[in-house]
A tleap script that builds the chain and sets N, CA, C and O, in Angstrom:
source leaprc.protein.ff14SB
mol = sequence {
  NMET ARG GLY PRO GLU ARG ARG LYS VAL ARG
  VAL GLY LEU VAL ILE SER ASP LYS MET ASP
  LYS THR VAL VAL VAL SER VAL GLN ARG GLN
  TYR GLN HIE PRO VAL TYR GLN ARG VAL VAL
  ARG GLN THR LYS LYS TYR LYS VAL HIE ASP
  ASP GLU ASN ARG CYS ARG VAL GLY ASP LYS
  VAL ARG ILE VAL GLU THR ARG PRO LEU SER
  LYS GLU LYS ARG TRP ARG VAL THR LYS VAL
  LEU GLU ARG ALA THR VAL LEU ALA PRO VAL
  GLN GLY LYS VAL LYS ALA ALA GLY GLU GLU
  THR CPRO
}
set mol.1.N position { -42.793 -48.630 26.653 }
set mol.1.CA position { -42.146 -47.410 27.373 }
set mol.1.C position { -41.860 -46.343 26.136 }
set mol.1.O position { -41.267 -46.683 25.112 }
set mol.2.N position { -42.372 -44.983 26.375 }
set mol.2.CA position { -42.283 -43.852 25.624 }
set mol.2.C position { -41.672 -42.898 26.469 }
set mol.2.O position { -41.595 -42.904 27.698 }
set mol.3.N position { -41.149 -41.887 25.457 }
set mol.3.CA position { -40.636 -40.617 26.165 }
set mol.3.C position { -39.257 -40.457 25.837 }
set mol.3.O position { -38.719 -41.296 25.114 }
set mol.4.N position { -38.602 -39.453 26.295 }
set mol.4.CA position { -37.404 -38.735 25.993 }
set mol.4.C position { -36.126 -39.993 26.192 }
set mol.4.O position { -35.142 -40.157 25.472 }
set mol.5.N position { -36.471 -40.656 27.225 }
set mol.5.CA position { -35.355 -41.936 27.276 }
set mol.5.C position { -34.897 -42.582 26.345 }
set mol.5.O position { -33.758 -43.051 26.360 }
set mol.6.N position { -35.827 -42.723 25.259 }
set mol.6.CA position { -35.846 -43.559 24.026 }
set mol.6.C position { -35.039 -42.758 23.153 }
set mol.6.O position { -34.303 -43.389 22.394 }
set mol.7.N position { -35.018 -41.623 23.099 }
set mol.7.CA position { -34.368 -40.652 21.595 }
set mol.7.C position { -33.150 -41.149 21.641 }
set mol.7.O position { -32.659 -41.702 22.625 }
set mol.8.N position { -32.542 -40.947 20.432 }
set mol.8.CA position { -30.923 -40.948 20.186 }
set mol.8.C position { -30.482 -39.661 20.319 }
set mol.8.O position { -31.285 -38.791 19.981 }
set mol.9.N position { -29.290 -39.278 20.771 }
set mol.9.CA position { -28.683 -37.935 21.130 }
set mol.9.C position { -27.478 -38.095 20.127 }
set mol.9.O position { -27.152 -39.173 19.631 }
set mol.10.N position { -27.100 -37.359 19.982 }
set mol.10.CA position { -25.621 -36.965 19.211 }
set mol.10.C position { -25.463 -35.667 19.269 }
set mol.10.O position { -26.273 -34.741 19.234 }
set mol.11.N position { -23.832 -35.725 19.401 }
set mol.11.CA position { -23.056 -34.309 19.658 }
set mol.11.C position { -22.225 -33.834 18.740 }
set mol.11.O position { -21.169 -34.458 18.631 }
set mol.12.N position { -22.451 -32.525 17.750 }
set mol.12.CA position { -21.802 -32.538 16.889 }
set mol.12.C position { -21.604 -30.803 16.547 }
set mol.12.O position { -22.023 -30.079 17.451 }
set mol.13.N position { -21.053 -30.150 15.426 }
set mol.13.CA position { -20.583 -29.000 14.910 }
set mol.13.C position { -21.480 -28.310 14.003 }
set mol.13.O position { -21.709 -28.768 12.884 }
set mol.14.N position { -21.991 -27.250 14.416 }
set mol.14.CA position { -22.702 -26.688 13.248 }
set mol.14.C position { -21.835 -26.096 12.093 }
set mol.14.O position { -20.819 -25.423 12.267 }
set mol.15.N position { -22.243 -26.356 11.184 }
set mol.15.CA position { -21.271 -26.188 9.513 }
set mol.15.C position { -22.232 -25.185 9.008 }
set mol.15.O position { -21.826 -24.527 8.050 }
set mol.16.N position { -23.470 -24.916 9.467 }
set mol.16.CA position { -24.222 -24.069 8.513 }
set mol.16.C position { -25.271 -23.504 9.141 }
set mol.16.O position { -25.936 -24.236 9.874 }
set mol.17.N position { -25.674 -21.996 8.987 }
set mol.17.CA position { -26.910 -21.640 9.896 }
set mol.17.C position { -27.448 -20.596 8.804 }
set mol.17.O position { -28.060 -19.622 9.244 }
set mol.18.N position { -27.309 -20.690 7.701 }
set mol.18.CA position { -27.942 -19.870 6.764 }
set mol.18.C position { -29.753 -19.876 6.757 }
set mol.18.O position { -30.329 -18.891 6.295 }
set mol.19.N position { -30.322 -20.714 7.145 }
set mol.19.CA position { -31.463 -21.011 7.058 }
set mol.19.C position { -32.699 -20.284 8.299 }
set mol.19.O position { -32.222 -19.821 9.335 }
set mol.20.N position { -33.502 -20.260 8.191 }
set mol.20.CA position { -34.290 -19.480 9.109 }
set mol.20.C position { -34.807 -20.896 10.231 }
set mol.20.O position { -35.583 -21.741 9.784 }
set mol.21.N position { -34.339 -20.986 11.498 }
set mol.21.CA position { -34.907 -21.818 12.308 }
set mol.21.C position { -34.295 -23.371 12.145 }
set mol.21.O position { -34.650 -24.319 12.845 }
set mol.22.N position { -33.397 -23.422 11.177 }
set mol.22.CA position { -32.736 -24.888 10.826 }
set mol.22.C position { -31.354 -24.282 10.610 }
set mol.22.O position { -31.065 -23.292 9.939 }
set mol.23.N position { -30.406 -25.245 11.460 }
set mol.23.CA position { -28.852 -25.193 11.293 }
set mol.23.C position { -28.357 -26.902 10.684 }
set mol.23.O position { -29.030 -27.894 10.962 }
set mol.24.N position { -27.410 -26.946 10.054 }
set mol.24.CA position { -26.579 -27.972 9.756 }
set mol.24.C position { -25.900 -28.294 10.579 }
set mol.24.O position { -25.120 -27.423 10.967 }
set mol.25.N position { -25.828 -29.688 11.277 }
set mol.25.CA position { -25.004 -30.180 11.977 }
set mol.25.C position { -23.942 -31.552 11.770 }
set mol.25.O position { -24.393 -32.695 11.686 }
set mol.26.N position { -22.756 -31.300 11.715 }
set mol.26.CA position { -21.898 -32.362 11.265 }
set mol.26.C position { -21.448 -33.409 12.240 }
set mol.26.O position { -20.619 -33.030 13.068 }
set mol.27.N position { -21.938 -34.954 12.302 }
set mol.27.CA position { -21.664 -35.433 13.452 }
set mol.27.C position { -20.656 -36.435 12.862 }
set mol.27.O position { -21.016 -36.913 11.786 }
set mol.28.N position { -19.238 -36.938 13.431 }
set mol.28.CA position { -18.493 -37.685 13.236 }
set mol.28.C position { -18.367 -38.912 14.222 }
set mol.28.O position { -18.299 -38.686 15.430 }
set mol.29.N position { -18.334 -40.134 13.764 }
set mol.29.CA position { -18.161 -41.387 14.450 }
set mol.29.C position { -17.267 -42.060 14.146 }
set mol.29.O position { -17.173 -42.143 12.921 }
set mol.30.N position { -16.306 -42.773 14.848 }
set mol.30.CA position { -15.125 -43.477 14.645 }
set mol.30.C position { -15.441 -45.423 14.925 }
set mol.30.O position { -15.892 -46.031 15.896 }
set mol.31.N position { -15.066 -45.779 13.890 }
set mol.31.CA position { -15.251 -47.488 14.307 }
set mol.31.C position { -13.946 -48.075 13.668 }
set mol.31.O position { -13.245 -47.487 12.844 }
set mol.32.N position { -13.737 -49.299 14.166 }
set mol.32.CA position { -13.177 -50.183 13.881 }
set mol.32.C position { -13.477 -50.898 12.732 }
set mol.32.O position { -14.567 -51.468 12.780 }
set mol.33.N position { -12.635 -51.084 11.395 }
set mol.33.CA position { -12.893 -51.898 10.306 }
set mol.33.C position { -12.911 -53.053 10.475 }
set mol.33.O position { -11.848 -53.596 10.774 }
set mol.34.N position { -14.073 -53.816 10.350 }
set mol.34.CA position { -14.049 -55.574 10.576 }
set mol.34.C position { -13.107 -56.298 9.934 }
set mol.34.O position { -12.530 -57.178 10.574 }
set mol.35.N position { -12.809 -56.096 8.706 }
set mol.35.CA position { -11.801 -56.609 8.059 }
set mol.35.C position { -10.255 -56.330 8.087 }
set mol.35.O position { -9.378 -57.176 8.262 }
set mol.36.N position { -10.077 -54.894 7.868 }
set mol.36.CA position { -8.818 -54.605 7.991 }
set mol.36.C position { -8.191 -53.782 9.319 }
set mol.36.O position { -7.044 -53.371 9.495 }
set mol.37.N position { -9.129 -53.715 10.006 }
set mol.37.CA position { -8.794 -53.640 11.520 }
set mol.37.C position { -8.233 -51.994 11.688 }
set mol.37.O position { -7.444 -51.628 12.559 }
set mol.38.N position { -8.751 -51.249 10.792 }
set mol.38.CA position { -8.172 -49.750 10.887 }
set mol.38.C position { -9.335 -48.979 11.437 }
set mol.38.O position { -10.498 -49.379 11.454 }
set mol.39.N position { -8.920 -47.898 11.859 }
set mol.39.CA position { -10.006 -46.974 12.452 }
set mol.39.C position { -10.404 -46.027 11.336 }
set mol.39.O position { -9.592 -45.421 10.636 }
set mol.40.N position { -11.822 -45.945 11.222 }
set mol.40.CA position { -12.202 -45.433 10.022 }
set mol.40.C position { -13.504 -43.970 10.630 }
set mol.40.O position { -14.400 -44.126 11.459 }
set mol.41.N position { -13.222 -42.914 10.013 }
set mol.41.CA position { -13.978 -42.052 10.707 }
set mol.41.C position { -15.270 -41.899 9.653 }
set mol.41.O position { -15.081 -42.151 8.463 }
set mol.42.N position { -16.297 -41.571 10.023 }
set mol.42.CA position { -17.102 -41.484 9.240 }
set mol.42.C position { -18.175 -40.249 9.620 }
set mol.42.O position { -18.696 -40.148 10.730 }
set mol.43.N position { -18.381 -39.451 8.651 }
set mol.43.CA position { -19.241 -38.175 8.937 }
set mol.43.C position { -20.433 -38.162 8.352 }
set mol.43.O position { -20.644 -38.671 7.251 }
set mol.44.N position { -21.505 -37.431 9.227 }
set mol.44.CA position { -23.049 -37.520 8.917 }
set mol.44.C position { -23.590 -36.102 8.977 }
set mol.44.O position { -23.308 -35.374 9.929 }
set mol.45.N position { -24.322 -35.719 8.029 }
set mol.45.CA position { -24.523 -34.054 8.150 }
set mol.45.C position { -26.435 -34.407 8.554 }
set mol.45.O position { -27.213 -35.207 8.034 }
set mol.46.N position { -26.618 -33.464 9.613 }
set mol.46.CA position { -28.311 -33.738 10.073 }
set mol.46.C position { -28.646 -32.132 9.554 }
set mol.46.O position { -27.922 -31.137 9.534 }
set mol.47.N position { -30.019 -32.333 9.158 }
set mol.47.CA position { -30.499 -30.719 9.393 }
set mol.47.C position { -31.358 -30.670 10.675 }
set mol.47.O position { -32.298 -31.460 10.770 }
set mol.48.N position { -31.110 -29.838 11.618 }
set mol.48.CA position { -31.785 -29.441 12.798 }
set mol.48.C position { -32.574 -28.458 13.038 }
set mol.48.O position { -32.294 -27.397 12.480 }
set mol.49.N position { -33.703 -28.503 13.866 }
set mol.49.CA position { -34.371 -27.842 14.153 }
set mol.49.C position { -33.963 -26.645 15.267 }
set mol.49.O position { -33.918 -27.027 16.437 }
set mol.50.N position { -33.683 -25.321 15.017 }
set mol.50.CA position { -32.947 -24.447 16.337 }
set mol.50.C position { -34.133 -23.574 16.184 }
set mol.50.O position { -34.335 -23.134 15.053 }
set mol.51.N position { -34.962 -23.246 17.146 }
set mol.51.CA position { -36.349 -22.530 17.242 }
set mol.51.C position { -36.027 -21.124 17.416 }
set mol.51.O position { -36.728 -20.213 16.974 }
set mol.52.N position { -34.613 -20.921 18.276 }
set mol.52.CA position { -34.315 -19.623 18.634 }
set mol.52.C position { -33.490 -18.941 17.605 }
set mol.52.O position { -33.409 -17.715 17.667 }
set mol.53.N position { -32.855 -19.598 16.646 }
set mol.53.CA position { -31.676 -19.250 16.061 }
set mol.53.C position { -30.430 -18.929 16.882 }
set mol.53.O position { -29.625 -18.110 16.437 }
set mol.54.N position { -30.237 -19.495 17.988 }
set mol.54.CA position { -29.155 -19.299 18.794 }
set mol.54.C position { -27.771 -19.869 18.250 }
set mol.54.O position { -26.699 -19.553 18.767 }
set mol.55.N position { -27.854 -20.531 17.419 }
set mol.55.CA position { -26.785 -21.569 16.887 }
set mol.55.C position { -25.930 -20.563 15.865 }
set mol.55.O position { -26.446 -19.803 15.045 }
set mol.56.N position { -24.607 -20.725 16.088 }
set mol.56.CA position { -23.708 -20.242 14.784 }
set mol.56.C position { -22.660 -21.131 14.440 }
set mol.56.O position { -22.335 -22.007 15.242 }
set mol.57.N position { -22.041 -21.004 13.249 }
set mol.57.CA position { -21.405 -21.684 12.693 }
set mol.57.C position { -19.948 -21.788 13.596 }
set mol.57.O position { -19.170 -20.864 13.835 }
set mol.58.N position { -19.847 -23.148 13.994 }
set mol.58.CA position { -18.460 -23.454 14.779 }
set mol.58.C position { -18.906 -24.137 16.084 }
set mol.58.O position { -18.109 -24.857 16.685 }
set mol.59.N position { -20.265 -23.916 16.580 }
set mol.59.CA position { -21.005 -24.481 18.063 }
set mol.59.C position { -20.772 -25.583 17.853 }
set mol.59.O position { -20.904 -26.095 16.742 }
set mol.60.N position { -20.315 -26.272 19.033 }
set mol.60.CA position { -20.575 -27.990 19.549 }
set mol.60.C position { -21.879 -27.946 20.138 }
set mol.60.O position { -22.050 -27.176 21.083 }
set mol.61.N position { -22.596 -28.482 19.824 }
set mol.61.CA position { -24.386 -28.978 20.029 }
set mol.61.C position { -24.601 -30.320 20.238 }
set mol.61.O position { -24.125 -31.241 19.575 }
set mol.62.N position { -25.310 -30.393 21.152 }
set mol.62.CA position { -26.217 -31.762 21.373 }
set mol.62.C position { -27.477 -31.654 20.821 }
set mol.62.O position { -28.027 -30.563 20.973 }
set mol.63.N position { -28.261 -32.784 20.026 }
set mol.63.CA position { -29.220 -32.914 19.144 }
set mol.63.C position { -29.694 -33.950 19.721 }
set mol.63.O position { -28.940 -34.765 20.254 }
set mol.64.N position { -30.997 -34.092 19.714 }
set mol.64.CA position { -31.858 -35.178 19.950 }
set mol.64.C position { -33.098 -35.357 18.666 }
set mol.64.O position { -33.644 -34.460 18.023 }
set mol.65.N position { -33.273 -36.693 18.587 }
set mol.65.CA position { -34.258 -37.364 17.555 }
set mol.65.C position { -35.400 -36.873 18.194 }
set mol.65.O position { -35.499 -36.747 19.415 }
set mol.66.N position { -36.585 -36.489 17.065 }
set mol.66.CA position { -37.768 -35.978 17.157 }
set mol.66.C position { -38.569 -36.402 16.096 }
set mol.66.O position { -38.137 -37.002 15.112 }
set mol.67.N position { -39.992 -36.025 16.333 }
set mol.67.CA position { -40.993 -36.366 15.283 }
set mol.67.C position { -40.320 -35.658 14.089 }
set mol.67.O position { -39.367 -34.886 14.196 }
set mol.68.N position { -41.015 -36.063 12.777 }
set mol.68.CA position { -40.880 -35.167 11.565 }
set mol.68.C position { -41.152 -33.876 11.563 }
set mol.68.O position { -42.312 -33.646 11.905 }
set mol.69.N position { -40.233 -32.529 11.191 }
set mol.69.CA position { -40.609 -31.411 11.170 }
set mol.69.C position { -40.869 -30.944 10.246 }
set mol.69.O position { -41.789 -30.135 10.122 }
set mol.70.N position { -39.911 -31.444 9.091 }
set mol.70.CA position { -40.063 -31.109 7.475 }
set mol.70.C position { -39.549 -32.230 6.714 }
set mol.70.O position { -39.342 -33.251 7.370 }
set mol.71.N position { -39.316 -32.260 5.564 }
set mol.71.CA position { -38.909 -33.549 4.724 }
set mol.71.C position { -37.811 -34.059 5.047 }
set mol.71.O position { -37.515 -35.222 4.771 }
set mol.72.N position { -36.887 -33.067 5.824 }
set mol.72.CA position { -35.376 -33.651 5.905 }
set mol.72.C position { -34.960 -33.470 7.526 }
set mol.72.O position { -34.014 -34.034 8.076 }
set mol.73.N position { -35.896 -32.553 8.136 }
set mol.73.CA position { -35.811 -32.357 9.547 }
set mol.73.C position { -36.415 -33.285 10.677 }
set mol.73.O position { -37.614 -33.201 10.942 }
set mol.74.N position { -35.596 -34.162 11.337 }
set mol.74.CA position { -36.147 -35.081 12.198 }
set mol.74.C position { -35.310 -34.822 13.655 }
set mol.74.O position { -35.423 -35.783 14.417 }
set mol.75.N position { -34.528 -33.751 14.158 }
set mol.75.CA position { -33.758 -33.691 14.804 }
set mol.75.C position { -33.872 -32.343 15.413 }
set mol.75.O position { -34.252 -31.472 14.630 }
set mol.76.N position { -33.598 -31.922 16.793 }
set mol.76.CA position { -33.582 -30.503 17.038 }
set mol.76.C position { -32.618 -30.324 18.234 }
set mol.76.O position { -32.301 -31.279 18.943 }
set mol.77.N position { -32.175 -29.106 18.427 }
set mol.77.CA position { -30.879 -28.830 19.408 }
set mol.77.C position { -31.495 -28.992 20.641 }
set mol.77.O position { -32.610 -28.578 20.961 }
set mol.78.N position { -30.591 -29.707 21.407 }
set mol.78.CA position { -31.367 -29.297 23.205 }
set mol.78.C position { -30.295 -28.378 23.629 }
set mol.78.O position { -30.839 -27.348 24.027 }
set mol.79.N position { -29.190 -28.304 23.708 }
set mol.79.CA position { -28.098 -27.615 24.291 }
set mol.79.C position { -26.899 -27.104 23.494 }
set mol.79.O position { -26.287 -27.815 22.697 }
set mol.80.N position { -26.594 -25.814 23.758 }
set mol.80.CA position { -25.384 -25.490 22.796 }
set mol.80.C position { -24.146 -25.611 23.913 }
set mol.80.O position { -23.802 -24.644 24.593 }
set mol.81.N position { -23.667 -26.627 23.988 }
set mol.81.CA position { -22.427 -27.362 24.859 }
set mol.81.C position { -21.021 -26.346 24.749 }
set mol.81.O position { -20.174 -26.395 25.641 }
set mol.82.N position { -20.866 -25.401 23.531 }
set mol.82.CA position { -19.696 -24.777 23.604 }
set mol.82.C position { -19.640 -24.024 22.288 }
set mol.82.O position { -19.816 -24.602 21.215 }
set mol.83.N position { -19.382 -22.673 22.392 }
set mol.83.CA position { -19.392 -21.404 21.488 }
set mol.83.C position { -18.307 -21.700 20.822 }
set mol.83.O position { -17.313 -22.311 21.217 }
set mol.84.N position { -18.613 -21.083 19.427 }
set mol.84.CA position { -17.477 -20.957 18.540 }
set mol.84.C position { -16.733 -19.975 19.006 }
set mol.84.O position { -17.412 -19.129 19.588 }
set mol.85.N position { -15.454 -19.727 18.976 }
set mol.85.CA position { -14.625 -18.583 19.229 }
set mol.85.C position { -14.804 -17.377 18.081 }
set mol.85.O position { -14.435 -17.709 16.955 }
set mol.86.N position { -15.195 -16.357 18.192 }
set mol.86.CA position { -15.078 -15.319 17.371 }
set mol.86.C position { -13.952 -14.292 17.101 }
set mol.86.O position { -13.631 -13.510 17.996 }
set mol.87.N position { -13.388 -14.272 15.981 }
set mol.87.CA position { -12.014 -13.451 16.107 }
set mol.87.C position { -12.582 -12.186 15.713 }
set mol.87.O position { -13.664 -11.987 15.161 }
set mol.88.N position { -11.428 -11.100 16.184 }
set mol.88.CA position { -12.251 -9.262 16.018 }
set mol.88.C position { -11.388 -8.833 14.709 }
set mol.88.O position { -10.191 -9.057 14.528 }
set mol.89.N position { -12.002 -8.376 14.118 }
set mol.89.CA position { -11.456 -7.793 13.034 }
set mol.89.C position { -10.166 -6.759 13.030 }
set mol.89.O position { -10.105 -5.812 13.814 }
set mol.90.N position { -9.372 -6.989 12.270 }
set mol.90.CA position { -8.201 -6.338 12.328 }
set mol.90.C position { -8.264 -4.850 11.957 }
set mol.90.O position { -8.715 -4.487 10.870 }
set mol.91.N position { -7.773 -3.939 12.944 }
set mol.91.CA position { -7.983 -2.435 12.920 }
set mol.91.C position { -6.894 -1.869 11.988 }
set mol.91.O position { -5.745 -2.229 12.246 }
set mol.92.N position { -7.075 -1.054 10.966 }
set mol.92.CA position { -6.259 -0.392 10.360 }
set mol.92.C position { -5.645 -0.825 9.041 }
set mol.92.O position { -6.060 -1.913 8.641 }
set mol.93.N position { -4.722 -0.198 8.254 }
set mol.93.CA position { -4.643 -0.524 7.242 }
set mol.93.C position { -3.836 -2.330 6.602 }
set mol.93.O position { -2.944 -2.825 7.292 }
set mol.94.N position { -4.184 -2.861 5.658 }
set mol.94.CA position { -3.709 -4.104 5.756 }
set mol.94.C position { -2.603 -3.956 4.609 }
set mol.94.O position { -2.986 -3.486 3.537 }
set mol.95.N position { -1.167 -4.347 4.761 }
set mol.95.CA position { -0.311 -4.337 3.264 }
set mol.95.C position { 0.065 -5.573 2.879 }
set mol.95.O position { 0.564 -6.485 3.539 }
set mol.96.N position { -0.275 -5.494 1.549 }
set mol.96.CA position { 0.126 -6.513 0.682 }
set mol.96.C position { 1.587 -7.109 1.086 }
set mol.96.O position { 2.462 -6.594 1.782 }
set mol.97.N position { 1.556 -8.542 0.326 }
set mol.97.CA position { 3.046 -8.991 0.697 }
set mol.97.C position { 4.161 -8.441 -0.212 }
set mol.97.O position { 4.116 -8.156 -1.409 }
set mol.98.N position { 4.873 -8.390 0.410 }
set mol.98.CA position { 5.969 -7.509 -0.366 }
set mol.98.C position { 6.248 -5.716 -0.381 }
set mol.98.O position { 7.207 -5.038 -0.751 }
set mol.99.N position { 4.851 -5.361 0.237 }
set mol.99.CA position { 4.860 -3.789 0.418 }
set mol.99.C position { 6.003 -3.223 1.313 }
set mol.99.O position { 6.348 -3.899 2.282 }
set mol.100.N position { 6.420 -2.410 1.142 }
set mol.100.CA position { 7.432 -1.483 2.160 }
set mol.100.C position { 6.644 -0.430 2.979 }
set mol.100.O position { 5.702 0.317 2.710 }
set mol.101.N position { 7.450 -0.676 4.168 }
set mol.101.CA position { 6.643 0.117 5.117 }
set mol.101.C position { 7.191 1.425 4.883 }
set mol.101.O position { 8.271 1.297 4.307 }
set mol.102.N position { 6.893 2.658 5.092 }
set mol.102.CA position { 7.260 4.210 4.757 }
set mol.102.C position { 7.726 4.821 6.231 }
set mol.102.O position { 8.075 5.997 6.330 }
savepdb mol mol.pdb
quit
């Protein structure tokens, strides 16, 4: 059986978009430790192909496994699930701490 139904799918956050057509996605998983019975968080970073450069830092994306595209890229973005919130720059003069207002 071949096709997309056998491909691995992950959901993670974009932590870097500085490369052309490539983003770095951080995927976090949780599991219970077999001996200590504590919840362990494990984070893994994937280099992911983003053909249209549509992902930005902070976006939540779905990635899917694919053929090797380069030395480290074996995943590609299928969907941007949630866009990062962009804060508008503050207008006007910013005052330092302790500075009095006239």
